C-alpha positions as CSV (number, residue, x, y, z in Angstrom):
1,M,0.0,0.0,0.0
2,E,1.4,3.4,-1.0
3,T,-1.4,5.7,0.2
4,I,-2.5,4.1,3.5
5,R,-1.0,2.4,6.5
6,I,-2.6,-0.6,8.3
7,E,-1.7,-1.2,11.9
8,A,-2.6,-4.4,13.6
9,K,-3.8,-3.9,17.2
10,G,-4.8,-7.4,18.4
11,D,-8.1,-8.2,16.8
12,Y,-8.7,-4.9,15.2
13,R,-7.0,-2.7,12.6
14,I,-6.2,1.0,12.3
15,V,-6.3,2.2,8.7
16,T,-4.5,5.5,8.4
17,I,-4.7,7.6,5.3
18,D,-1.1,8.7,4.4
19,N,-1.2,10.2,1.0
20,G,1.0,13.3,0.7
21,K,0.8,16.5,2.7
22,V,-3.0,16.8,2.8
23,N,-4.2,13.2,2.3
24,A,-6.1,14.2,-0.9
25,F,-8.1,11.5,-2.6
26,N,-6.7,10.4,-5.9
27,T,-7.3,7.2,-7.9
28,A,-4.6,5.3,-6.0
29,L,-6.0,6.2,-2.5
30,A,-9.6,5.3,-3.5
31,K,-8.5,2.0,-4.9
32,E,-6.3,1.0,-2.0
33,L,-8.8,2.0,0.6
34,R,-11.5,0.0,-1.1
35,E,-9.2,-3.0,-1.4
36,A,-8.2,-2.7,2.2
37,F,-11.8,-2.7,3.5
38,D,-12.7,-5.6,1.2
39,E,-9.9,-7.7,2.6
40,L,-10.6,-6.7,6.2
41,E,-14.2,-7.7,5.7
42,K,-13.1,-11.2,4.7
43,D,-10.5,-11.6,7.4
44,E,-12.2,-13.5,10.2
45,S,-9.4,-12.6,12.6
46,V,-10.3,-8.9,12.3
47,K,-13.2,-7.8,14.5
48,G,-13.3,-4.1,13.9
49,V,-11.6,-1.2,12.1
50,I,-10.7,2.5,12.7
51,L,-10.2,4.8,9.8
52,S,-7.9,7.7,10.7
53,G,-5.8,10.4,9.2
54,K,-2.6,12.2,10.2
55,P,-2.6,14.7,13.1
56,H,-4.6,17.8,12.1
57,C,-5.4,16.2,8.7
58,F,-8.0,13.6,7.9
59,S,-8.3,14.4,4.2
60,A,-8.4,17.7,2.3
61,G,-10.9,16.1,-0.1
62,L,-10.4,15.3,-3.8
63,D,-7.1,15.9,-5.5
64,V,-8.3,18.6,-7.9
65,F,-5.1,18.7,-9.9
66,H,-5.2,14.9,-10.3
67,L,-8.8,15.0,-11.4
68,F,-8.4,17.6,-14.0
69,S,-5.0,16.5,-15.5
70,G,-6.1,13.1,-16.7
71,G,-8.7,14.1,-19.3
72,E,-12.0,12.2,-19.6
73,E,-10.4,8.8,-19.1
74,G,-8.7,10.0,-15.9
75,V,-12.0,11.4,-14.6
76,R,-13.9,8.2,-15.3
77,G,-11.0,6.1,-13.8
78,F,-11.1,8.1,-10.6
79,W,-14.8,7.9,-10.0
80,M,-14.9,4.2,-10.8
81,E,-12.6,3.8,-7.8
82,Y,-14.0,6.4,-5.5
83,L,-17.7,5.5,-5.8
84,P,-17.1,1.7,-5.2
85,M,-14.8,2.7,-2.3
86,L,-17.8,4.4,-0.7
87,Q,-19.8,1.3,-1.4
88,S,-17.3,-1.0,0.4
89,L,-17.1,1.4,3.4
90,V,-20.9,1.4,3.8
91,R,-21.2,-2.4,3.3
92,F,-18.5,-3.1,5.9
93,S,-20.4,-5.3,8.4
94,K,-18.0,-5.1,11.3
95,P,-17.7,-2.3,13.9
96,F,-16.2,0.7,12.0
97,V,-15.2,3.9,13.8
98,C,-13.8,7.0,12.0
99,A,-11.2,9.1,13.8
100,I,-11.4,12.5,12.1
101,T,-8.0,13.9,13.2
102,G,-8.3,17.2,11.4
103,Y,-9.9,18.9,8.4
104,A,-12.1,16.7,6.3
105,P,-14.1,18.8,3.8
106,A,-15.9,17.7,0.7
107,G,-14.5,14.4,-0.7
108,G,-13.0,13.8,2.8
109,T,-16.4,14.2,4.4
110,I,-18.2,11.4,2.7
111,P,-15.9,8.5,3.5
112,A,-16.1,9.5,7.2
113,L,-19.9,9.4,7.0
114,C,-19.8,5.8,6.0
115,A,-18.6,4.8,9.5
116,D,-20.8,3.6,12.3
117,Y,-19.5,6.3,14.7
118,R,-17.4,9.4,14.1
119,I,-15.1,11.3,16.5
120,M,-13.6,14.6,15.4
121,G,-10.8,16.7,16.7
122,K,-11.2,20.3,17.7
123,G,-9.2,23.0,15.9
124,P,-9.6,26.3,14.1
125,K,-9.0,24.8,10.7
126,H,-10.7,21.4,11.4
127,V,-13.9,21.5,9.3
128,I,-16.2,19.0,7.7
129,G,-19.0,19.5,5.1
130,M,-19.6,20.0,1.4
131,H,-18.5,23.3,-0.2
132,E,-18.4,22.3,-3.8
133,F,-20.8,25.1,-4.9
134,K,-18.0,27.6,-4.3
135,M,-16.4,26.2,-7.5
136,S,-19.6,25.3,-9.3
137,F,-18.8,21.6,-8.9
138,Q,-21.6,19.1,-9.2
139,V,-21.7,17.0,-6.1
140,P,-22.1,13.4,-7.5
141,E,-25.4,11.7,-6.8
142,L,-24.1,9.1,-4.4
143,M,-22.3,11.7,-2.3
144,C,-25.5,13.7,-2.2
145,D,-27.4,10.6,-1.1
146,I,-25.0,9.8,1.8
147,Y,-24.8,13.4,2.9
148,A,-28.6,13.7,3.0
149,Y,-28.9,10.3,4.7
150,Q,-26.9,11.6,7.7
151,M,-28.3,15.2,7.9
152,G,-31.8,14.9,6.4
153,E,-32.6,16.1,2.9
154,R,-33.8,19.6,3.8
155,V,-30.8,20.4,6.1
156,A,-28.3,18.9,3.7
157,W,-29.6,20.8,0.7
158,K,-29.5,24.1,2.6
159,A,-25.9,23.3,3.7
160,I,-24.9,22.6,0.1
161,Q,-26.5,25.8,-1.1
162,Q,-24.5,27.8,1.4
163,A,-21.4,25.7,1.0
164,T,-21.3,25.4,4.8
165,L,-18.3,23.9,6.6
166,Y,-18.7,22.9,10.2
167,N,-16.2,22.8,13.0
168,S,-16.2,19.8,15.2
169,D,-18.7,21.2,17.8
170,Q,-21.1,22.3,15.0
171,A,-20.7,19.0,13.3
172,V,-22.0,17.3,16.4
173,E,-25.1,19.6,16.4
174,V,-26.0,18.8,12.8
175,G,-25.3,15.0,13.1
176,L,-22.2,14.8,10.9
177,V,-20.1,13.5,13.8
178,D,-20.9,12.0,17.2
179,E,-18.1,13.4,19.4
180,S,-15.9,16.5,19.4
181,V,-12.7,16.1,21.4
182,E,-9.2,17.4,21.5
183,V,-7.0,16.2,18.6
184,E,-4.8,14.1,20.8
185,E,-7.8,12.3,22.2
186,V,-9.4,11.4,18.9
187,L,-7.6,8.1,18.3
188,P,-7.6,6.9,21.9
189,R,-11.3,7.7,22.1
190,A,-11.9,5.9,18.8
191,E,-10.1,2.8,20.1
192,K,-12.1,2.8,23.3
193,Y,-15.4,3.1,21.5
194,L,-14.5,0.4,18.9
195,K,-13.6,-2.0,21.7
196,K,-17.1,-1.4,23.2
197,L,-18.7,-2.3,19.9
198,M,-16.5,-5.3,19.5
199,N,-17.9,-6.7,22.8
200,V,-21.2,-7.4,20.9
201,Y,-21.3,-10.9,19.4
202,T,-20.2,-10.6,15.8
203,P,-23.2,-12.1,14.0
204,V,-25.6,-10.0,16.2
205,Y,-23.7,-6.8,15.4
206,A,-23.5,-7.5,11.6
207,R,-27.2,-8.3,11.3
208,S,-28.3,-5.4,13.4
209,K,-26.1,-3.0,11.4
210,K,-27.7,-4.3,8.2
211,Y,-31.2,-3.8,9.6
212,F,-30.6,-0.3,10.9
213,R,-28.7,0.9,7.8
214,K,-30.9,-0.8,5.1
215,D,-31.8,2.6,3.5
216,L,-28.1,3.5,3.3
217,L,-27.2,0.1,1.9
218,K,-29.9,0.6,-0.8
219,L,-28.3,3.9,-1.7
220,V,-24.9,2.3,-2.5
221,D,-26.5,-0.7,-4.4
222,R,-26.1,1.2,-7.7
223,D,-24.7,0.9,-11.2
224,F,-21.9,3.4,-11.0
225,E,-21.4,3.5,-14.8
226,E,-24.8,5.2,-15.1
227,M,-23.7,7.9,-12.6
228,L,-20.5,8.9,-14.5
229,D,-21.9,10.9,-17.5
230,P,-23.2,13.9,-15.4
231,I,-20.0,14.0,-13.4
232,V,-17.8,14.0,-16.5
233,E,-20.1,16.6,-18.2
234,N,-19.8,18.9,-15.3
235,M,-16.0,18.6,-15.0
236,Q,-15.5,19.2,-18.7
237,D,-17.7,22.3,-18.7
238,P,-15.6,25.4,-19.8
239,V,-16.9,27.5,-16.9
240,V,-15.9,24.8,-14.4
241,Q,-12.5,24.3,-16.1
242,Q,-11.8,28.1,-15.8
243,T,-12.8,28.1,-12.1
244,V,-10.5,25.2,-11.5
245,Q,-7.6,26.9,-13.2
246,F,-8.1,30.0,-11.0
247,F,-8.2,27.7,-8.0
248,L,-5.0,25.8,-8.9
249,A,-3.2,29.1,-9.6
250,S,-4.2,30.4,-6.1
251,L,-2.7,27.2,-4.6
252,K,0.6,27.9,-6.3
253,K,0.8,31.3,-4.8
254,Q,0.3,30.0,-1.2
């Protein structure tokens, strides 16, 4: 694995995103994260998983440069890894806790929302939420579905309109995360909570999780090929392309 690290802790695993300075999602990260969760699902010795990031950085979201430098083929290749990755995270039947160790906007938000329980670190730059409208990006349908599942359609749509990003305390209030703690406490608290979940008899947990998340499971039971055309169309729109170029230029100045 080049973009994630997997640490064995007895009968559970900590999967840490480790992909460059800001843990941005590119094709390789989406692919490796999907493969990791698929393997951990099949490994009977693994009873639970924590998905984490680096200190003060869970994921900055999608790697915009990567997305817009590969042409249509690159765009389709990325989304055919990212969307199935979300499917694997949602379908993961074992206890799954997300340790949001820092900022997690946009494409970093949605993977976190696939977990059973989410703990986020406090910090002035630690935010979560969808702000794609600032760049006229179309939020892909599956990401909209998962966001609305967690927040409710009306609240989620209003948040999308206003490109709202929430700090950890605000994220608890709107239901995006379950706990807001100091950054150094995120991972220890995640491990403690995971161990609590792992005390439940494995088949009982898996069946109950399936029952309570049946609507979410239906949302990811999709033909992803059919979802690609609107995404590609938006990303190839000249107005969006121009906005992205301004955005990338601003990053170079920082």
